[in-house]
C-alpha positions as CSV (number, residue, x, y, z in Angstrom):
1,M,-17.9,8.8,-9.2
2,P,-17.5,11.4,-6.4
3,A,-14.9,10.7,-3.7
4,S,-17.7,10.9,-1.0
5,A,-19.5,8.0,-2.7
6,I,-16.4,5.9,-2.9
7,L,-15.8,6.5,0.8
8,E,-19.4,5.5,1.7
9,Q,-18.9,2.3,-0.3
10,A,-15.5,1.7,1.4
11,A,-17.3,1.9,4.8
12,E,-19.8,-0.7,3.7
13,F,-17.1,-2.9,2.3
14,G,-15.1,-2.4,5.6
15,L,-18.0,-3.8,7.7
16,E,-18.0,-7.0,5.6
17,C,-14.2,-7.3,5.9
18,R,-14.4,-6.8,9.7
19,E,-17.0,-9.6,9.9
20,R,-14.9,-11.9,7.7
21,A,-11.4,-11.2,9.0
22,A,-11.0,-14.6,10.5
23,E,-12.2,-16.2,7.3
24,A,-9.6,-14.2,5.3
25,E,-6.8,-15.3,7.6
26,A,-7.9,-18.9,7.3
27,L,-8.0,-18.7,3.5
28,R,-4.7,-16.6,3.5
29,T,-6.3,-14.3,0.9
30,M,-9.3,-12.1,0.5
31,P,-12.5,-14.1,0.1
32,S,-13.7,-14.0,-3.5
33,Q,-17.0,-12.4,-2.6
34,L,-15.1,-9.5,-1.0
35,V,-12.9,-9.2,-4.1
36,D,-16.1,-8.8,-6.2
37,M,-17.5,-6.3,-3.8
38,A,-14.3,-4.2,-3.8
39,K,-14.2,-4.3,-7.6
40,A,-17.8,-3.2,-7.9
41,A,-17.1,-0.3,-5.6
42,G,-14.1,0.8,-7.7
43,L,-11.7,0.3,-4.8
44,F,-9.0,-1.3,-7.0
45,R,-8.9,1.6,-9.6
46,M,-8.9,4.6,-7.4
47,A,-5.5,5.6,-8.6
48,M,-5.8,4.2,-12.1
49,P,-5.7,6.7,-15.0
50,A,-9.1,8.0,-16.0
51,A,-8.1,7.6,-19.6
52,L,-7.9,3.9,-19.1
53,G,-11.2,3.6,-17.2
54,G,-9.9,4.4,-13.7
55,L,-11.2,6.8,-11.2
56,E,-8.0,8.9,-10.7
57,L,-9.1,10.3,-7.4
58,D,-7.2,13.0,-5.6
59,P,-4.5,11.9,-3.0
60,V,-6.4,12.7,0.1
61,A,-9.5,10.8,-1.1
62,I,-7.4,7.7,-1.8
63,L,-5.8,8.0,1.6
64,N,-9.2,8.3,3.3
65,V,-10.5,5.2,1.6
66,I,-7.5,3.0,2.4
67,E,-7.6,4.3,6.0
68,E,-11.3,3.4,6.3
69,V,-10.7,-0.2,5.0
70,S,-7.6,-0.7,7.0
71,C,-9.4,0.4,10.2
72,A,-11.9,-2.4,9.5
73,D,-9.3,-5.1,8.7
74,G,-5.6,-4.7,8.1
75,S,-5.3,-7.4,5.5
76,A,-8.2,-6.0,3.5
77,G,-6.7,-2.5,3.6
78,W,-3.3,-3.8,2.5
79,T,-4.9,-5.9,-0.3
80,V,-6.8,-2.8,-1.6
81,L,-3.8,-0.5,-1.5
82,I,-1.5,-3.0,-3.3
83,G,-4.4,-3.7,-5.8
84,N,-4.2,-0.1,-6.7
85,S,-0.9,-0.8,-8.5
86,T,-3.2,-0.2,-11.5
87,A,-1.8,3.4,-11.0
88,F,1.4,2.4,-12.6
89,F,-0.2,1.7,-16.0
90,A,0.2,5.5,-16.2
91,W,3.9,4.9,-17.1
92,L,3.1,2.9,-20.2
93,D,2.3,4.4,-23.6
94,H,-1.4,5.1,-23.6
95,G,-2.1,3.1,-26.7
96,V,-0.1,0.1,-25.4
97,A,-1.8,0.2,-22.0
98,A,-5.3,0.5,-23.7
99,A,-4.5,-2.5,-25.9
100,M,-3.3,-4.5,-22.9
101,L,-6.5,-3.9,-20.9
102,G,-8.8,-4.2,-23.9
103,N,-12.4,-3.6,-22.8
104,T,-11.7,-4.5,-19.2
105,T,-11.2,-1.6,-16.9
106,D,-12.2,-3.2,-13.6
107,I,-8.9,-4.9,-13.0
108,V,-6.6,-5.7,-10.1
109,S,-2.8,-5.4,-10.4
110,T,-0.1,-6.4,-8.0
111,S,3.4,-4.9,-7.9
112,M,6.7,-6.1,-6.5
113,F,9.2,-3.5,-7.6
114,A,12.5,-5.0,-6.3
115,P,14.4,-6.0,-9.5
116,L,14.8,-9.6,-8.6
117,G,14.2,-10.8,-12.1
118,R,16.6,-10.8,-15.0
119,A,15.7,-9.7,-18.5
120,R,17.5,-9.9,-21.8
121,I,16.6,-8.3,-25.1
122,D,15.5,-10.5,-28.0
123,G,14.4,-8.3,-30.9
124,D,11.5,-6.2,-29.8
125,H,10.8,-8.5,-26.8
126,L,12.3,-9.2,-23.4
127,V,12.9,-12.7,-22.1
128,I,12.5,-12.8,-18.4
129,D,13.4,-15.2,-15.6
130,G,12.8,-14.6,-12.0
131,R,11.1,-15.2,-8.7
132,W,9.5,-12.5,-6.5
133,P,8.1,-12.8,-3.0
134,F,5.4,-10.7,-1.3
135,N,2.9,-10.4,-4.2
136,S,-0.1,-9.3,-2.1
137,G,-3.4,-10.1,-3.7
138,C,-1.9,-12.3,-6.4
139,M,-4.6,-14.9,-6.1
140,H,-7.2,-12.5,-7.6
141,A,-5.0,-10.2,-9.7
142,D,-5.5,-9.8,-13.4
143,W,-2.0,-8.3,-14.0
144,F,1.3,-8.6,-12.3
145,Q,4.1,-6.0,-12.2
146,A,7.5,-7.4,-11.3
147,G,10.9,-5.7,-11.0
148,V,13.5,-6.8,-13.5
149,M,17.1,-5.8,-14.3
150,L,17.9,-5.6,-18.0
151,M,21.1,-7.6,-18.4
152,D,23.9,-7.7,-20.9
153,G,25.4,-11.1,-20.2
154,D,26.3,-11.0,-16.5
155,R,26.2,-7.3,-16.2
156,P,23.3,-4.9,-15.8
157,C,22.6,-2.7,-18.9
158,L,23.1,1.0,-18.1
159,R,20.7,3.8,-18.9
160,P,22.0,7.0,-20.5
161,D,22.6,8.6,-17.1
162,G,24.8,5.6,-16.1
163,S,22.3,4.0,-13.7
164,A,21.3,0.4,-13.9
165,D,18.3,-0.3,-16.2
166,A,15.7,-1.5,-13.7
167,R,12.1,-1.8,-14.9
168,F,8.7,-3.0,-14.0
169,A,7.6,-5.8,-16.3
170,F,3.8,-6.1,-16.8
171,F,2.3,-9.5,-17.6
172,E,-1.0,-11.3,-17.2
173,R,-1.7,-13.6,-14.3
174,D,-1.9,-16.8,-16.3
175,R,1.7,-16.3,-17.5
176,A,3.3,-16.7,-14.1
177,E,3.4,-19.5,-11.5
178,I,2.0,-18.7,-8.1
179,I,4.0,-20.5,-5.4
180,D,2.2,-21.0,-2.1
181,T,4.5,-19.4,0.4
182,W,2.4,-17.0,2.5
183,R,2.4,-18.2,6.1
184,S,3.2,-15.1,8.0
185,T,3.0,-13.3,11.3
186,G,0.6,-10.6,10.2
187,L,-1.4,-9.6,7.1
188,R,-2.3,-13.2,6.9
189,G,-5.3,-12.6,4.7
190,T,-3.4,-10.9,1.8
191,G,-2.3,-13.9,-0.2
192,S,1.2,-12.5,-0.6
193,H,2.7,-15.5,-2.3
194,D,5.8,-15.8,-4.5
195,L,5.6,-15.5,-8.3
196,A,7.9,-17.1,-10.7
197,V,8.4,-17.0,-14.5
198,R,10.9,-18.8,-16.7
199,A,11.8,-17.6,-20.3
200,L,8.7,-15.4,-20.3
201,R,8.6,-13.3,-23.4
202,I,6.9,-9.9,-23.3
203,P,7.0,-6.9,-25.6
204,V,9.6,-4.3,-24.6
205,E,6.8,-1.7,-24.5
206,H,5.1,-3.7,-21.7
207,T,7.8,-2.4,-19.3
208,A,8.3,0.9,-17.6
209,A,10.6,2.5,-15.1
210,P,8.4,4.5,-12.7
211,M,11.2,4.9,-10.2
212,L,13.4,6.6,-12.8
213,E,11.1,8.3,-15.3
214,P,8.1,10.5,-15.3
215,A,4.7,9.1,-16.1
216,V,3.3,9.1,-19.6
217,Q,-0.1,10.3,-18.4
218,T,-0.4,14.0,-17.8
219,G,-3.1,14.4,-15.2
220,P,-2.2,15.9,-11.8
221,L,-1.9,12.6,-10.0
222,W,1.0,11.7,-12.2
223,Q,2.9,14.9,-11.4
224,F,3.6,13.3,-8.0
225,G,6.1,10.9,-9.3
226,F,6.6,7.3,-8.1
227,F,7.7,7.6,-4.5
228,P,5.2,10.3,-3.4
229,L,2.5,8.3,-5.2
230,L,3.6,5.2,-3.3
231,S,3.1,7.3,-0.1
232,V,-0.4,8.2,-1.2
233,L,-1.3,4.5,-1.5
234,M,0.4,3.4,1.7
235,G,0.0,6.3,4.1
236,G,-3.6,5.5,5.0
237,F,-2.8,1.9,6.1
238,P,-1.0,2.6,9.4
239,L,-3.4,5.4,10.3
240,G,-6.4,3.0,9.8
241,V,-4.9,0.1,11.8
242,A,-3.8,2.4,14.6
243,R,-7.3,4.0,14.7
244,R,-8.9,0.6,15.1
245,A,-6.5,-0.3,17.9
246,L,-7.1,2.9,19.9
247,D,-10.9,2.6,19.4
248,E,-10.8,-1.0,20.6
249,F,-8.8,-0.1,23.6
250,A,-11.0,2.9,24.5
251,R,-14.0,0.5,24.5
252,L,-12.1,-2.1,26.7
253,A,-10.5,0.2,29.2
254,P,-13.6,1.2,31.3
255,N,-14.4,-2.4,32.0
256,K,-10.9,-3.8,32.3
257,R,-9.8,-4.2,35.9
258,R,-6.2,-4.6,37.1
259,G,-6.1,-8.0,38.8
260,A,-8.3,-8.0,41.9
261,S,-8.3,-4.2,42.2
262,A,-11.5,-2.3,41.8
263,T,-9.6,0.2,39.7
264,T,-10.1,0.0,36.0
265,V,-7.5,0.5,33.3
266,A,-9.4,3.7,32.4
267,D,-9.0,5.1,35.9
268,D,-5.2,4.7,35.8
269,S,-3.5,8.1,35.5
270,H,-0.5,6.7,33.7
271,T,-2.7,4.9,31.2
272,Q,-4.7,8.1,30.6
273,Y,-1.5,10.1,30.0
274,E,0.0,7.5,27.6
275,F,-3.3,7.1,25.7
276,G,-3.6,10.9,25.3
277,R,0.1,11.0,24.1
278,V,-0.2,8.4,21.4
279,E,-3.7,9.7,20.3
280,A,-2.2,13.2,19.9
281,A,0.8,11.8,18.0
282,L,-1.5,9.8,15.7
283,Q,-3.8,12.7,14.9
284,G,-0.8,15.0,14.4
285,A,0.8,12.5,12.0
286,R,-2.5,12.3,10.0
287,A,-2.8,16.0,9.9
288,L,0.8,16.4,8.7
289,L,0.3,13.8,5.9
290,I,-3.0,15.4,4.7
291,D,-1.3,18.8,4.8
292,A,1.7,17.6,2.8
293,L,-0.6,15.9,0.2
294,G,-2.9,18.9,0.0
295,D,0.0,21.3,-0.6
296,A,1.4,19.0,-3.3
297,W,-2.0,18.7,-4.9
298,I,-2.2,22.4,-5.4
299,T,1.1,22.3,-7.4
300,A,0.0,19.2,-9.3
301,T,-3.3,20.6,-10.4
302,A,-1.5,23.7,-11.7
303,G,0.3,21.3,-14.1
304,S,3.7,21.3,-12.4
305,P,5.7,18.4,-11.0
306,L,6.3,18.5,-7.2
307,S,9.3,20.3,-5.9
308,T,12.0,18.4,-4.1
309,Q,10.8,19.9,-0.8
310,Q,7.2,18.7,-1.4
311,A,8.3,15.2,-2.3
312,A,10.6,15.0,0.7
313,R,7.8,16.3,3.0
314,I,5.4,13.6,1.8
315,G,8.0,10.9,2.5
316,L,8.6,12.4,5.9
317,A,4.9,12.5,6.7
318,S,4.3,8.9,5.5
319,Q,7.2,7.6,7.6
320,H,6.0,9.6,10.7
321,A,2.5,8.1,10.2
322,M,3.9,4.6,10.5
323,Q,6.0,5.4,13.6
324,A,3.0,7.1,15.3
325,A,0.8,4.2,14.4
326,V,3.3,1.6,15.9
327,A,3.5,3.6,19.1
328,A,-0.3,3.7,19.3
329,V,-0.8,0.0,18.6
330,D,1.9,-1.1,21.0
331,L,0.4,0.9,23.8
332,A,-3.1,-0.5,23.1
333,F,-1.9,-4.0,22.9
334,T,0.4,-4.0,26.0
335,S,-2.2,-2.1,28.1
336,A,-5.1,-4.4,27.2
337,G,-3.7,-7.3,29.3
338,A,-3.3,-11.0,28.7
339,G,-6.6,-11.3,26.9
340,A,-5.3,-9.5,23.9
341,V,-2.8,-12.3,23.0
342,Y,-5.5,-14.7,21.9
343,T,-5.8,-15.3,18.1
344,G,-8.7,-13.3,16.7
345,H,-8.6,-10.6,19.3
346,P,-8.8,-7.3,17.4
347,L,-5.8,-5.8,19.2
348,E,-3.8,-9.0,18.5
349,R,-4.5,-8.7,14.8
350,C,-3.7,-4.9,14.7
351,F,-0.4,-5.6,16.4
352,R,0.6,-8.4,14.0
353,D,-0.6,-6.6,10.9
354,L,1.1,-3.3,11.6
355,H,4.4,-4.8,12.6
356,T,4.4,-6.9,9.5
357,A,3.6,-3.9,7.3
358,N,6.4,-2.0,9.0
359,Q,8.9,-4.4,7.5
360,H,8.0,-3.0,4.0
361,I,10.8,-1.0,2.4
362,A,8.4,1.9,2.0
363,F,8.6,2.3,5.8
364,S,12.4,1.6,6.1
365,G,13.2,5.1,7.4
366,E,14.2,6.6,4.1
367,G,11.4,9.2,4.5
368,F,13.3,10.6,7.5
369,R,16.7,10.4,5.8
370,G,15.5,11.8,2.5
371,Y,14.0,14.8,4.2
372,A,17.1,15.4,6.2
373,R,19.3,15.2,3.1
374,H,17.0,17.8,1.4
375,R,17.3,20.2,4.4
376,F,21.1,19.7,4.7
377,G,21.5,20.2,0.9
378,C,23.2,16.8,0.5
């Protein structure tokens, strides 16, 4: 399916999500009809290997779709991007992954990669115990991916390079307990509940180490490696939420008066300056991210892995996108006046959703630090 067609369907899907945002927040997860609509549009398999039935779109196309949906509703955008954890099936042996999926290619998979679970080897299986928070979209997922540490008694097993043996464990939804915990400040419609398993047995080959190893699949998307691919999935979210906030504020400002004054917010020179400043920063951040992804895509389509410089620049651009988005949303929210504090106001939701997403480890500032280390030769 062409990327343009996916983007058109994402726009239609976004309109439905915008209309049903309050319903999603009340349910604390994406409504089932919207899940079906997203599946039919292929929105959960944009980054899934084509060899396994996915669309395997290029990075900028993926970013554009997630930006579009996130602009409509932050919770929907976050649910779609996390649901594209189907991408990480690319790190499994192809035959194993194909057997796991069977004839079903239209799947949703969550991922929570912090190695909070413990696993021990038992023959050709692992036995896993653990509990993981923040499993966005788990209520409608087909597969879960959860981080585990392979243990030798009370000590982590070590890989040949001396690092701890941390892995993703892949298991079906019905093999885990979903614990209702998601009562949050923002992203309320994402169903990001806890998962728990006890003495869960899975074949060793149902695990992978995307953070430490190259993908098994050989297409250009898999030349990106784990962390740049994570930026592909997550970079469109802050851009979309911030775009919605600035668009909402631009509609509000010409009719918003400051107290009893006849002057509107739109007439205020300071507001004009600040709006222009954050708009320029947001557009610049978007351009930087698209440029970084485009440069990396040229390398990847030539069959080569990304250089350290390219990977560091993608991390830098993704982090900058979030910072520019936070500045834009904060300005729109604070400049809109007291009316924006009411539950259900679009700016109130943008503010909550973006600041909640900014707590994710992907936006912890490592993109800035990693780029600096690269430039300093550390």
